C-alpha positions in Angstrom: -10.9 2.0 -18.8 -11.8 -0.2 -21.6 -10.1 -3.4 -22.7 -8.0 -1.7 -25.5 -6.7 0.9 -23.1 -5.8 -1.7 -20.5 -4.0 -3.7 -23.1 -2.1 -0.7 -24.4 -1.2 0.3 -20.8 0.0 -3.2 -20.1 2.1 -3.3 -23.4 3.5 0.1 -22.5 4.4 -1.2 -19.0 6.0 -4.4 -20.4 7.9 -2.3 -23.0 9.2 0.0 -20.3 10.3 -3.0 -18.1 12.1 -4.7 -21.1 13.7 -1.4 -22.0 14.9 -0.9 -18.4 16.2 -4.5 -18.2 18.1 -4.0 -21.5 19.6 -0.7 -20.3 20.5 -2.3 -16.9 22.2 -5.3 -18.7 24.2 -2.9 -21.0 25.3 -0.8 -18.0 26.4 -4.0 -16.1 28.4 -5.1 -19.2 30.0 -1.7 -19.4 30.9 -1.7 -15.7 32.4 -5.2 -16.0 34.4 -4.3 -19.1 35.7 -1.2 -17.3 36.7 -3.4 -14.3 38.4 -5.9 -16.6 40.3 -3.0 -18.4 41.5 -1.7 -15.0 42.6 -5.1 -14.0 44.4 -5.6 -17.2 46.1 -2.2 -16.9 47.2 -3.1 -13.4 48.7 -6.4 -14.6 50.4 -4.6 -17.6 51.7 -1.9 -15.2 53.3 -4.5 -13.0 54.8 -6.4 -15.9 56.2 -3.1 -17.4 57.7 -2.2 -14.0 59.4 -5.6 -13.8 60.7 -5.3 -17.4 62.1 -1.9 -16.8 63.6 -2.9 -13.4 65.4 -5.8 -15.1 66.6 -3.8 -18.0 67.8 -1.1 -15.6 69.7 -3.7 -13.6 71.3 -5.0 -16.8 72.5 -1.4 -17.6 73.7 -0.7 -14.0 75.3 -4.0 -13.1 77.0 -4.9 -16.4 79.5 -2.1 -16.8 82.5 -4.2 -15.8 84.5 -6.6 -17.9 82.8 -9.5 -19.7 82.8 -12.6 -17.5 80.8 -15.8 -17.7 79.1 -14.7 -14.4 78.0 -11.5 -16.0 76.6 -13.3 -19.0 74.8 -15.8 -16.7 73.3 -12.9 -14.6 72.2 -11.1 -17.8 70.7 -14.3 -19.1 68.6 -14.8 -15.9 67.4 -11.2 -16.1 66.5 -11.6 -19.8 64.5 -14.8 -19.1 62.4 -12.9 -16.6 62.1 -10.0 -19.1 60.9 -12.5 -21.7 58.1 -13.8 -19.5 56.9 -10.3 -18.6 57.2 -9.2 -22.2 54.9 -12.0 -23.2 52.3 -10.6 -20.8 52.6 -7.1 -22.2 52.4 -8.4 -25.8 49.3 -10.3 -25.0 47.7 -7.4 -23.2 48.4 -5.0 -26.0 47.7 -7.5 -28.8 51.2 -6.8 -30.3 54.4 -8.8 -30.7 57.0 -6.1 -29.9 58.8 -6.7 -26.6 59.0 -10.5 -26.6 61.0 -10.8 -29.8 63.6 -8.3 -28.4 63.9 -10.4 -25.2 64.2 -13.6 -27.3 66.9 -12.1 -29.5 68.8 -10.9 -26.5 68.5 -14.4 -24.9 69.8 -16.0 -28.0 72.8 -13.6 -28.0 73.6 -14.5 -24.4 73.3 -18.2 -25.1 75.7 -17.7 -28.0 78.1 -16.0 -25.6 77.8 -19.1 -23.3 78.5 -21.4 -26.3 81.4 -19.3 -27.5 83.0 -19.2 -24.0 82.9 -23.0 -23.8 84.1 -23.4 -27.4 87.0 -21.0 -27.1 87.7 -21.4 -23.4 87.1 -17.7 -23.1 85.5 -14.8 -24.9 86.4 -13.5 -28.4 86.3 -9.9 -29.6 83.0 -10.7 -31.3 81.6 -11.8 -28.0 82.7 -8.5 -26.4 81.0 -6.6 -29.2 77.8 -8.7 -28.7 77.9 -8.1 -24.9 78.3 -4.4 -25.5 75.4 -4.4 -28.0 73.2 -6.0 -25.4 74.0 -3.3 -22.9 73.4 -0.6 -25.5 70.1 -2.1 -26.6 69.0 -2.3 -22.9 69.9 1.4 -22.4 68.1 2.4 -25.6 65.0 0.3 -24.8 64.2 1.9 -21.5 63.1 5.3 -22.7 61.3 3.6 -25.7 59.2 1.6 -23.2 58.2 4.7 -21.3 57.3 6.5 -24.5 55.3 3.6 -26.1 53.7 1.8 -23.1 52.7 4.6 -20.7 49.9 7.1 -21.1 51.4 10.4 -22.2 51.9 12.8 -19.3 51.9 10.1 -16.7 54.8 10.0 -14.3 57.3 7.2 -14.1 55.4 4.1 -12.9 52.3 5.9 -14.2 49.4 4.5 -16.1 50.1 1.7 -18.5 48.5 2.1 -21.9 46.9 -0.9 -23.6 46.7 1.1 -26.9 50.2 1.1 -28.5 51.2 3.7 -31.0 54.5 5.1 -32.2 56.5 1.9 -31.8 58.8 2.3 -34.7 61.8 2.7 -32.4 61.1 -0.6 -30.8 60.8 -2.3 -34.2 64.1 -0.7 -35.3 65.9 -1.9 -32.2 64.6 -5.4 -32.7 65.8 -5.4 -36.3 69.2 -4.3 -35.2 69.3 -7.1 -32.6 68.2 -9.6 -35.2 71.0 -8.6 -37.5 73.5 -8.7 -34.6 72.2 -12.1 -33.6 72.5 -13.3 -37.2 76.0 -11.8 -37.6 77.2 -13.4 -34.4 76.0 -16.9 -35.2 78.0 -16.8 -38.4 81.2 -16.0 -36.6 
């Protein structure tokens, strides 16, 4: 073997090693990204479960008359929902669930203020309380539709790619209008 053939063989070997190292690094990056996505989906799945559980409790436990205790309980659940909603909005790179929880919290805080101011609740307060319950009821199926992979069962796979969220936007617009209208009363 002459010197040129040895040099070409060596260059071919070095090229093969570099190509193998590059492919190995790309595969490693791909595997880590897949692992990160699975971890993020797991975190999102837990946060969605907690959001749905709290909204479900609002719907179930607030069917009775409007009391300061019921408003306080709803406010606590909404504070938890707001924290978990922030997690979901960050994971999905959207700002959909957190504004809803914020609007609902503002409405419950308005109910607290009104109760102190009027030494009881007004008809407007009762309408706002009803609107919160109705919004919670309407939001539950929207969350399943928007945030879960199509065809997955309840508690199924959370989706980090959000589409068809117009219903959530509309619900938030309605809550914003309700909040604005109640603060003027």
